[in-house]
N, C-alpha and C positions, 0 to 999 in steps of 0.2 A: 449216233444215227445208225439204225440197223441196216446191214447190207442186203440188197435184193438178191434174188437167185443169180447164181454165177452165169447162167446162160444169158440172162438179161443184161448183166454187167458187160459181158463180152459183146453183146449186140450193140449197146450204146457206144462202147469204145470204137467199134467198127464204123458206126455212123459218123462220129466226129473225126475219124481218121480219113474219111472220104469226103472231101470238101465240095461235093457236087451240089449246087443249088437246086437242080431239078430233083435230085434224090431227096434232099431235105424237105422240099415242098411236098413231095409225094408222101413222105413219112409223117408229115403234120396232119394228114387226113386220119382221123381216129380209127376208121375201119382197117386201113392199110397198116397202121402202126400196130394194132392189136394182132393182126394175122402174122406179121413179121416177127413180132416179139415172141409169140407162141412158138413159131417155127424154130427160132434160135434157142428158146428155152429148153426144148425137148431134144435138140441136137447140138449140145455144146461141144462135144468132142470134135466135130467137124472143123470148128473155127478156133478152138482153144489154143492150138499151137501157134496161131498167128500172133497172139498177144502174150505168149509165154514169157517174153523178155521185156514186156511193156513196163515202163516205170510206174505207171498208175495202177498196176495190177492189184496192189495191196492197199491202195488209198481208200479213204472213207467216201461214202456217197451221201450227198445232200439232195433231198427232194423237197422242193418248195411245198409248204403245207397246202397252198392253193393250186398245186400241180401246174404251175406256170413254167417252171424250168427245173433243171437238175444238172449236177456237175460232180466232179471228183476233187478231193483235196487231201494233202498229206496227213497222215495219222498224228503227227506231232502238233497239228494246229487244233485249237479249240473253237468250235462253232457255237455261236449264240444267235438265236433268232430274234425276230422283232420284239422289242421291249414292251410295246403297247400299241393300241390302234392308232395313236397319234404319230408314231415314229415313221419316218420315211425310209429308214434303213431296214431291209428285209433280213439281212444276215451280216454278221461280223465274224471274221476269222482272226484269232490272235495266237501268239506263241509266247507262253510265259518265260521261255528261255532266251527270247530275243530282246533287242533294244525296245524301249517303251514306244518308240516311233512306229514300230512294225504294226501294221493293221491292213486287213483286206475287208472291204465292205461291198455289198451288192444292194442296189435299189432298183426295183421294177415298178414302174408307174404305168398302169393300164389306162388307155385313152387319155394320154398326157395332153392336156389343153395348152401347155406351154410350147409345144412343138410348132415349128414354122410351116410344116407341110399341110397343105389343104387338099391334096389329091389331084391337083391340076398341074403340078410342076415336078421337076426332078428333086428327089430327096437329097439334101445337103447336110449330112449329120454334123459336119464341123461347125456350121453356123449354130446349131442347137447346143453343141458342146460349149462353144464360146459364151452363149447366152447363159447356160447353166453355171459356168465358172464365174461369170460376172455376179451371179446371185450369191455364190458362196465365198467370193473374194473378201467381203468385209469381215469374215470370221478370222482373217489372217492379217498380221502386221505387214508381211511381205509375201507376195504371191506372183512369181515370175515364171512365165512359160519359157522353158529352155529347149524344148524339142517338140516338133509336130510328128507324132508317131502313127498317124492315121493309116499309112500304107502297110504297117506291120501287123495290123489286127483285122480280124474277121469274126464277128460274133454270129456264128451259125448261119452265115450267108447273108445276113441283113446289112444294110448300109451302116458303116462303122467309122468312127473318128476317135483319135487318141492324142493326148498331150502329156508331156512330162513337165512337172512344175517343181521348182525349188521354192520352199515356203518357210516362213517363220511365224509362229503363232504369237498371240499377244502375251502369253506367259513366257516367251523367250525360247520355246522348244522349236528346233529347226529340223528340216528333213527334206526328202524328195518324194514326189507323188506321181503316180501314173493314173490318169483318168481315161477310161475307154467307154464310149457311149455308142450303143446300138439302137437303131430305130426299127422297132418290130412292126412289120406290116403297115408302116406309115402312120401309126396311131399310138403306139406305146413306146416307152423308153426303158432301156436296160443300161444302168450305169454300174461299171466295175471300177473300183478304186483301190489302189495299192499304195501304201506309204511305208517308208523305212528311213533309216538314217542315210545320209548322203554316202557314207562309206560302204554300207551294206546293200544299197539299193540294187545295183547291177549284179551283185553276187547272187541275189535271190531271184532276179528277174526271169531266168530260164524256167524256174519252177512256177512262177506266176503265169508265164506264157502257156505252160502245160495245163494249168487250171482253166485259163481262158479257152484253150482249144477243146477242153472237155465239156464246155457248156452246151447243153441241148435246150433250146426253147421249145416248150411243149404247147404253148398257146399265147 
């Protein structure tokens, strides 16, 4: 994936490093986003030093083909987009040098009819996450939630829930998985899933957290 102009990359990093919901709401207005991006693109020197030591400075950039979201990921990971129009997975990240259990997937469902929110009550993303996990549970022989990580994650300021699961597939492959679900504007769902071997799961988790923190929801 081709990297955007450096000024734009710096601007996006600045956005996700400032976790203000009001700022993010403002930036989701197309006209405001365009003006600010142009300003930072022509004046990169002003803010470049702020991110000089940033871990993600040399990471690759993924921009969703439908311009719904963008984020950064380590250059040693391989990105593969949606296989076909029937696939529910928008992106898969793999590492050929890691255990076969390693995988990161992202699924964005616009106007998700499976969500419980009707617009008249408080959004409870954990209920939607549990419903989603009940749907995917039959694909595993063992699927045990070992930790509720909802308090640890924030997908671009939207209501977010997370679970850590120990699983065993029907083919005998075992591992540990993190599911993070964000409810976008009360009508769309953004699911980030990370799986790895039990031994390597927490070793790579800090990098996964940086990827999650870099996610920018565009619409």
